[in-house]
N, C-alpha and C positions, 0 to 999 in steps of 0.2 A: 689545153694544158694537160700534159701527162702527169698524174700524181706520183709523188715519191713515196707516199705512205697512204694506205687505206685505213682509216679509223673506223672500227666497227663498234657500234653502240647498241646493245640489246636493251629494249625498253619494255617494262611491264609495270604499269600503275605507279609511276614515280612523278606524277604531276607536280607536287610541291617543290621538287629539287631539280627538275629536268632543265629548266632554263639556265641555271647556274652551270650545269654540266656542259650544255651546248655552247654557252658563251665562252667557257674556258677553252673549248676546241676551236671555235671561230677565231679567237684572238691569238692563236698560236703564231709565233714568229716565223715558223715554216708555213708558207702559204700554199705550197704545191701539195695539197692533200685532198682526198675525197672523204666525205663523211657519210658512212652508210649506217642508217638508223633502222632497226627492225622493231616494229611495233608488234609484240608477241601477244596479241589479243587483249590489249589493255581495255579496262572498263571505265577508266576515268578519262580525263581530257588530254592524256599524253599524246595520243595519235594526232589530235588537232594541233597541238604545239609543234610537233614534228613537221606537219604540213605547212604551218606558218613559217617556220625557219627555212624550209625548202623553197618556198616561194620567193624568199629574199636573197638566198645564196645558192648559186648554181653548183656549188661543191657538194650539196646535200643530195642524197639518194635515199628516199624513204620507202620501206617495204612494210605493208600491213599484212599480217597473216593471223591465222587462228593460233591459240596458245599451244605451244609445243615444248616448252621448257627451255632452259638456258643453253644446253648443249646444242639442241636442234636450231635454236635461234642464231647462235654463233656460226654454225655451219651454213645457214642461209646467208648470213652476211658475207662470209668468206667466198661463197659461190658467186657473189656479185662484185667482188673486189677486183680492181684493175692493177693496183700498184705491186711492186716487187716486195714491199715490206708491209707488214700488218701490225696494227696496234689495237688492243681492245680497251674500252673504257666503259665502266658500268654507269648507268644513267642517273644514279643518285650521288655520284662522286664528282670530283672536279680535279683539274690538273693545272700545274703552273704553265705560264705562257711559253717558256723555252724548252719544255719537255721534248717535244717531237723533234725539234731542230737538233738539240744536243744528242739525243739518242741516234738520230739518223747519221750525224757526223761520225759518231763513235762506231757505228755499224760499217760505214763505208771505209773508214780509216783502218779498221782491223779485219775487214772482210768477215764479219761475224754472221753466223747463222741465227744466233739469238743474242740480243743486247739487253741487259738486265739492270734496272735500277736497284742498287743494293738496299735502299730503304724506302719507306712510305710512311705517311702520317695517318694515324687513327684519329678520327675527329668525332667529337660529340659536343653538346652544348656546354660542357664543363671543362673540357681539356682538348689539347692537341698533342698527341704523343707519338714520337718518332720511333719506329721499329726498323731494325737493320738485320739483314741476314748475316750468318756467321762467316761465310766464305768471303774473303776480302776482295777488293776491286782488283781487276787485272784481266788479261786476255789469256784464255786457256785453250790449248789444243794439244793433240798427241798425248804424251805421257802426263803432262800437267792436268789435262782434262780428266784422265783416269784417276790419278792419285789425289788431286786437290779438289775435284768436283764430285765425281761419281761416288767416292768413299764418304762424302759428307753431306751431299745435297738433300738427303731425306731424313737426316738426324737432327736432334736438338743439341746445340752446344752453347753453354753459358746462357741458357734461357732463350736462345735464338735458333730458328731453323737454319739449316745449311743454305738452302735456296728458298726464298719466299715463293710459295706455290701459286700465288695469284697470276693469272694471265695478264692482268692489267698493269703490271709494272715491267713489261717486256716489249721488245720490238722483234718480231719474227720475220725471217726470210720466208716469203710466201710458199716457195716450193717445198720447204721442210714442213711447214705448218699444215699444208694441204694433205700431205701423206699421213700425218699423225692424228690430226683431229678427226678424220673419218673413221679411225679405229676406236674412238671413244663412244661408248654406248649411250644413246639418247636418254636412256632410263636413269642414268646416274644423276643424282640430285645433290649429293654431298661429296666433296673432294673432286668434283669434276675439273676444277682448275688444275689441281695438282696432277691429275692423271695426264692431261694434255701437256702440261709443262715438263714433267719428267720423261714422257715419251719423246718429246722434242729434244731435250738435252741428251738423252741416250743415243739419239741418231744424229746429233750435230757434229760438225767437224771443228767449229770454233765457237766458243762462248765468251762473250765480253761482259764483264760486270763493271759498272761505273759507280763510283762512290757518291751517289747523289740521291736525293729524294724529291720527286716532283708530284707524286700522286697523293691525293687526299681522299681517304676512304671513310665514308660516313657510317657511323655505328649507332645513330641515335633515333632510329625509327623502326616500326614493327614490320615493314616489308622485307627487312633483311632476312636472309636464310638463317642467320645465326639464331634468330629468336624463335624458330619454329620447332615443334616436336616431330620426330620422325620415327614412328613405331616400326617401320621397315628398315631401320638403320643397318642391320646386319645383312639383309638382302642386298642393300646398296653396297655395303663393304665387300661383299662377295663379287659383285660386278667390278668394283674398283680393282680388287686383287687380280682377277683373271684378265682384265684388260691390260693392266701393267705387266703382268707375267707374260702374256702373249707378245706384247710389244717388246719387252726386254729380250725375249728368246731370239728375236730376229736381229738384235743389235750385237755389235762387237762387245766383248767383255761382259757377256750376258751372265756369267756365273757371279761376278762381282755385283752386278745390278740386282740380281735375284736375291742375293744376301742382304743388300740394303733394303729391298722391298719388305723383308721380314721385320726389320726395325720399324718401318713405316706402318705396317699393319698392326704390330704390337702396340704402338702408340695410339693408333686409331681405336683399338679395343679398350685401351686404358682410359681414353677420354670420351667413351661412348655415352656416358650418362648425360652429358649436356645436350645430346641430340635425342636421347630417349625421354628426357624429362624437361627439355627446353634449355634456353641459354644458360641458366644458372642451375642446371641439373646436378652439377657437382655439389650443390647445397642439399640435395635430396638424400644424401647418405650421411651416416654419422662418421665423424673423424675428429682429429685434433686441430683446433683452430689456431692458425698462424698468428703470432703476436704482432700484427700490423702496427699497432700503436707505439711499438718500441723502436721502430726504424723509420727513416725518411723515405718517402716515395722517390724512386729513381736512383736509389743508392746501388752500389755494387755489393752484392751479398755473398758471403760464404755460408753455405748451409752444411752443417756437420751432422751427419747421421742419415742413414738410408733404410732405417727400419720402418715400423708402422707409423711412427710420428713423422719421420723425415719424408716418407712418401706422401702423407697427408699434407704436410707443409708445401712440398714441391708442387703438388697438384694445384693448390690454391695460387701459388706464385705464378705459374705459367698460364693460368686462365685469367688472371687479373692484370698481367703485365706490370706488376707493381715495382719491380726492380729493373734497372737498366742492364744488369749482368748478374748471373747466378753461377757460382761455382759450387757444385754439389760433391761432397767428399764423404768417404767412410773407410774405416780400417779394413773392411771386407770388400773393398772396391772391385777387385778382380772378379769375384764370383757374381757380384751384383751387376756389373757392367756387361757380363756375358749374357745377361737376360735382356739386354737392349736399353737399360736405364743409363743416362749419361752421368754416371758416378765416377769420380776421379780419385787419384791417390793423394791422401792428405800430406804425405811427405814432400810433395812437389809444390805446395803452396808457400807464398811469401806474403808479408804484411802489406806490400804495395799493390797486391792484386785485387784487394777489396776494401770496402769502407767499414763494414760491420760483420761480425760473425754471429750467427744464431745456431745454438746447439739444439738439435732436434732429437732429444733423448728423454725417455720416460723416467728412468731412475735417477734420482738426485746424485747419488754417489758416482755413478758412471759419468754424469754430466760434469761433475766436479773434476774428475780425472781428465776429461777432455779440455776443460778450462785450463788446468795445469799444463797440459801439453801445448796449448795455444800460447800461454804465457811464456813458455820456454822458447817459443819461436818469435819472441819479442813483439807479440801482438798486445797492445794496451788493454788492461783489464776493462776499462770503460767501453771498449769496442766489442766486448764479448757478452752475449745475451743468452740467458737461459731462463725461461719461465716454466713453472710447473704446467705441463701440457693439460689443456682443458678440452674435454671431449663434448661435442655437441653437433647438431645438424649443420653441415657446412656445404 
């Protein structure tokens, strides 16, 4: 049987969750797949579990190797792949049964170099939260790819990234992926997914986004990269920058791509504390605490104000995924957005765009003038919130 998709699963010490991952792949409705599992020097029983599955299912191909990191492990898997299309799945996550079949059909129908799930689920023991990218579903090529994807893929819009950077919610044409993943430095430990994703998109002829979410990303254990401290974060960021820059220079529309890279790096610097101080590194500096108790989780939020209070509020919102949508506005929006922050013109908002408005202003009199402005736009008073900002460790 010639596989239609090669599924590559890097494995490193994920024994408690590995079986659920493998079972979700075995039970795919698309049966013509090969499953390449790379044991990256695991010290638990992960390698034994892989061998057990391989003994029962001929579609498995297990590679045991010394620890080389995620980038190196993915390259190893790709070098063993046989299919024309490649999908990555992390060994502590799981996927819905129809993911591969539906993505494959979309790729064939649209002749896509990359097929992207617009959403995925963040999972932990307390919740399952759907995240979606900002760029809508569709097939993008030629000018649409330039204007609707390149200009937005690396930015945050309404609290969502343009394109979700994870390799695990995408189906790649192997010929494209092979050229780009080999340009990714094995030493990159943070944003390695984004580097490969954006390089592939920059060199793709057709990108298809489907408005589905099949992938379940587990965030509830300590082996996740998200929970680790990286004192060499800025060394890593330098590698990320130069890898993307060099890759973009060889692409069409490289000037546009290089401009978008600036926004990506600016945001990476802005959120660096979570890597320098751990997952909740944003709590290690003092700032103004967002009034979470005053709004409902998952609501559509208008955040008015992009000064010191507004920036502090916004940072907490994007790192907690508390709101389903964030519209960030300020009267000085043009000057602020020029620095890469996703701040919009308050004149363009309407009351049907959000559920609640939070005024992120320190001075009470200024906050009151903003409240008056919002009331004049027919926004109900009970939907406008201002709390005297409280400063503490956040």
